TORTIZA-634030 format. One record per residue (C-alpha): x, y, z; residue in one letter. Coordinates in nm, 4 decimals. Each point is the difference from the previous one (the first is absolute). Example, Ala and Ser with C-alpha at 12.3 -4.5 7.8 and 13.67 -1.06 7.14 Angstrom:
2
+----------+----------+----------+------+
!        x !        y !        z ! rest !
+----------+----------+----------+------+
!   1.2300 !  -0.4500 !   0.7800 !    A !
!   0.1370 !   0.3440 !  -0.0660 !    S !
+----------+----------+----------+------+
END
This chain:
145
+----------+----------+----------+------+
!        x !        y !        z ! rest !
+----------+----------+----------+------+
!  22.7928 !   1.4657 !   5.9163 !    M !
!  -0.2034 !   0.2054 !   0.2421 !    T !
!  -0.3363 !  -0.1519 !   0.0735 !    T !
!  -0.3167 !   0.1143 !   0.1661 !    Y !
!   0.0712 !  -0.2093 !   0.3114 !    N !
!   0.3614 !   0.1226 !   0.0192 !    D !
!  -0.1176 !   0.3601 !   0.0029 !    I !
!  -0.2605 !  -0.0494 !   0.2735 !    L !
!   0.2195 !  -0.2299 !   0.2105 !    N !
!   0.2879 !   0.2480 !  -0.0216 !    T !
!  -0.2339 !   0.2840 !   0.0972 !    L !
!  -0.1173 !  -0.1895 !   0.3070 !    E !
!   0.3471 !  -0.1190 !   0.1047 !    D !
!   0.1696 !   0.3361 !  -0.0485 !    E !
!  -0.2750 !   0.1888 !   0.1817 !    M !
!   0.0549 !  -0.2361 !   0.2954 !    R !
!   0.3778 !   0.0344 !  -0.0136 !    D !
!   0.0413 !   0.3700 !  -0.0744 !    K !
!  -0.2884 !   0.1984 !   0.1494 !    I !
!   0.0984 !   0.0215 !   0.3637 !    N !
!   0.0902 !   0.2802 !   0.2344 !    S !
!   0.3471 !  -0.1410 !   0.0631 !    G !
!   0.1186 !   0.0572 !  -0.3568 !    S !
!   0.0475 !   0.3771 !   0.0324 !    G !
!  -0.2227 !   0.0990 !  -0.2928 !    N !
!  -0.3289 !  -0.1226 !   0.1461 !    Y !
!  -0.2078 !   0.1165 !   0.2959 !    K !
!  -0.2249 !  -0.3058 !   0.0397 !    T !
!   0.0407 !  -0.3749 !   0.0483 !    D !
!  -0.3195 !  -0.1509 !  -0.1439 !    P !
!  -0.1206 !  -0.3537 !  -0.0389 !    T !
!  -0.0283 !  -0.0718 !  -0.3733 !    V !
!  -0.3038 !  -0.1915 !  -0.1216 !    R !
!  -0.1003 !  -0.1200 !  -0.3454 !    R !
!  -0.3720 !  -0.0184 !  -0.0620 !    G !
!  -0.3110 !   0.1738 !   0.1206 !    E !
!  -0.0208 !   0.0919 !   0.3689 !    Y !
!  -0.2572 !   0.2144 !   0.1755 !    M !
!   0.1166 !   0.2369 !   0.2727 !    Y !
!  -0.1550 !  -0.2120 !   0.2744 !    D !
!   0.1924 !  -0.3112 !  -0.1173 !    E !
!   0.3482 !   0.1374 !   0.0720 !    V !
!   0.1869 !   0.1279 !   0.3029 !    Q !
!   0.2645 !   0.2724 !   0.0099 !    G !
!   0.1534 !   0.1620 !  -0.3079 !    T !
!  -0.0534 !  -0.1824 !  -0.3301 !    N !
!   0.0642 !   0.0501 !  -0.3719 !    I !
!  -0.2123 !  -0.2211 !  -0.2225 !    C !
!  -0.0226 !  -0.0430 !  -0.3742 !    F !
!  -0.2336 !  -0.1849 !  -0.2291 !    M !
!  -0.0298 !  -0.0462 !  -0.3731 !    E !
!  -0.2870 !   0.1911 !  -0.1538 !    V !
!   0.0551 !  -0.1029 !  -0.3621 !    S !
!   0.2538 !  -0.1136 !  -0.2558 !    Q !
!   0.0118 !   0.1183 !  -0.3605 !    E !
!   0.1943 !  -0.1639 !  -0.2806 !    Q !
!   0.0990 !   0.1325 !  -0.3391 !    E !
!   0.1552 !  -0.2003 !  -0.2838 !    V !
!   0.2943 !   0.1780 !  -0.1592 !    L !
!   0.1983 !  -0.1434 !  -0.2931 !    F !
!   0.0550 !  -0.3723 !  -0.0363 !    G !
!   0.0367 !  -0.1670 !   0.3368 !    E !
!   0.0402 !   0.3234 !   0.1972 !    N !
!  -0.2736 !   0.1081 !   0.2358 !    N !
!  -0.0522 !   0.2897 !   0.2368 !    R !
!  -0.2036 !  -0.0222 !   0.3182 !    A !
!  -0.1178 !   0.2352 !   0.2703 !    T !
!  -0.0853 !  -0.1019 !   0.3535 !    I !
!  -0.2326 !   0.2413 !   0.1788 !    N !
!   0.0268 !  -0.0101 !   0.3778 !    L !
!  -0.1774 !   0.1663 !   0.2867 !    L !
!   0.2411 !   0.0743 !   0.2826 !    V !
!  -0.1435 !   0.0997 !   0.3342 !    Y !
!   0.1129 !   0.0279 !   0.3574 !    G !
!  -0.1410 !   0.0186 !   0.3495 !    Y !
!   0.1338 !   0.1608 !   0.3156 !    T !
!  -0.1562 !   0.0196 !   0.3444 !    P !
!  -0.1710 !   0.3342 !   0.0507 !    W !
!   0.1097 !   0.2157 !   0.2906 !    R !
!  -0.1962 !   0.3118 !   0.0801 !    E !
!   0.3075 !   0.2157 !   0.0596 !    Q !
!   0.1749 !  -0.1188 !  -0.3191 !    D !
!  -0.2401 !   0.1367 !  -0.2650 !    D !
!   0.1152 !  -0.1815 !  -0.3149 !    N !
!   0.3793 !  -0.0065 !   0.0536 !    G !
!   0.0380 !  -0.3789 !   0.0260 !    N !
!  -0.2046 !  -0.0763 !  -0.3097 !    I !
!   0.1759 !   0.2738 !  -0.1978 !    S !
!   0.3391 !  -0.1470 !   0.0977 !    D !
!  -0.1169 !  -0.3439 !  -0.1134 !    L !
!  -0.1187 !   0.1347 !  -0.3368 !    A !
!   0.3252 !   0.1920 !  -0.0509 !    M !
!   0.2010 !  -0.3112 !   0.0858 !    D !
!  -0.1846 !  -0.1894 !  -0.2739 !    M !
!   0.0673 !   0.2758 !  -0.2539 !    I !
!   0.3686 !   0.0098 !   0.0979 !    Y !
!   0.0234 !  -0.3783 !  -0.0407 !    F !
!  -0.1586 !   0.0051 !  -0.3470 !    I !
!   0.2182 !   0.2879 !  -0.1174 !    E !
!   0.3312 !  -0.1207 !   0.1465 !    N !
!   0.0212 !  -0.3549 !   0.1341 !    D !
!  -0.2265 !  -0.2285 !  -0.2039 !    Y !
!   0.1921 !  -0.2172 !  -0.2496 !    T !
!  -0.2469 !   0.0823 !  -0.2784 !    Y !
!  -0.0268 !   0.3707 !   0.0844 !    T !
!   0.0658 !   0.0979 !  -0.3637 !    D !
!  -0.3123 !  -0.1888 !  -0.1059 !    Y !
!  -0.2363 !   0.1446 !   0.2600 !    V !
!  -0.2377 !   0.2887 !  -0.0470 !    Y !
!  -0.1994 !   0.1135 !   0.2964 !    Y !
!  -0.2948 !   0.2300 !  -0.0156 !    V !
!   0.1333 !   0.3100 !   0.1780 !    P !
!  -0.3022 !   0.0131 !   0.2242 !    K !
!  -0.0059 !  -0.1546 !   0.3429 !    V !
!  -0.3291 !  -0.0035 !   0.1853 !    D !
!   0.0165 !   0.0177 !   0.3786 !    I !
!  -0.2931 !  -0.0604 !   0.2302 !    I !
!   0.0699 !   0.0868 !   0.3602 !    T !
!  -0.1466 !  -0.2280 !   0.2641 !    G !
!  -0.2177 !   0.1089 !   0.2895 !    N !
!  -0.1335 !  -0.1345 !   0.3287 !    K !
!  -0.2572 !  -0.2158 !  -0.1795 !    N !
!   0.2460 !  -0.1315 !  -0.2624 !    R !
!   0.3388 !  -0.0018 !   0.1750 !    P !
!   0.2143 !  -0.0546 !  -0.3107 !    K !
!   0.1215 !   0.2421 !  -0.2644 !    S !
!   0.0419 !  -0.1171 !  -0.3594 !    V !
!   0.1806 !   0.1063 !  -0.3173 !    F !
!  -0.0574 !  -0.1258 !  -0.3541 !    T !
!   0.1937 !   0.0384 !  -0.3226 !    M !
!   0.0057 !  -0.1679 !  -0.3400 !    E !
!   0.3037 !  -0.1550 !  -0.1677 !    L !
!   0.0524 !  -0.1127 !  -0.3569 !    E !
!   0.2909 !  -0.2318 !  -0.0711 !    I !
!   0.0885 !  -0.0336 !  -0.3686 !    H !
!   0.2145 !  -0.2838 !  -0.1312 !    Y !
!   0.0769 !  -0.1860 !  -0.3202 !    E !
!   0.0393 !  -0.3722 !  -0.0510 !    Y !
!   0.0547 !  -0.2492 !  -0.2797 !    T !
!  -0.2666 !  -0.2576 !  -0.0673 !    N !
!   0.1879 !  -0.2926 !  -0.1538 !    S !
!  -0.1330 !  -0.3237 !  -0.1430 !    N !
!   0.1859 !  -0.3271 !   0.0381 !    I !
!  -0.0470 !  -0.2312 !  -0.2979 !    N !
!   0.0122 !  -0.3770 !   0.0474 !    N !
+----------+----------+----------+------+
END
């Protein structure tokens, strides 16, 4: 049975294992973080994710459906000559991972809009954000004594 924790733990572990520039399909090698991090709390290139909400729906009998809504965001150091190339590569690596390498890729819907904010001299980090929805079903069973 797939559980909420399995889905999020697998997301974190597989992002760490698979999104790296040495794999051939990725251009970045980020640090993966779970939780809320501000740009001045991290160094280097990072992909972070945090739960925004969880919705549950009762189906028939003991069957239930749930949706986990996540905010995925990433930071890269800003370089004046780079424009937004590094942050775009990081965002595209995340999309590639969700579409191809994540174990639960068939259950993921991502809002096909990625916001990118390019850094500057006063805020020397660029950021991307995107939303993910992960849908799954589970059985809620009762054990009788």
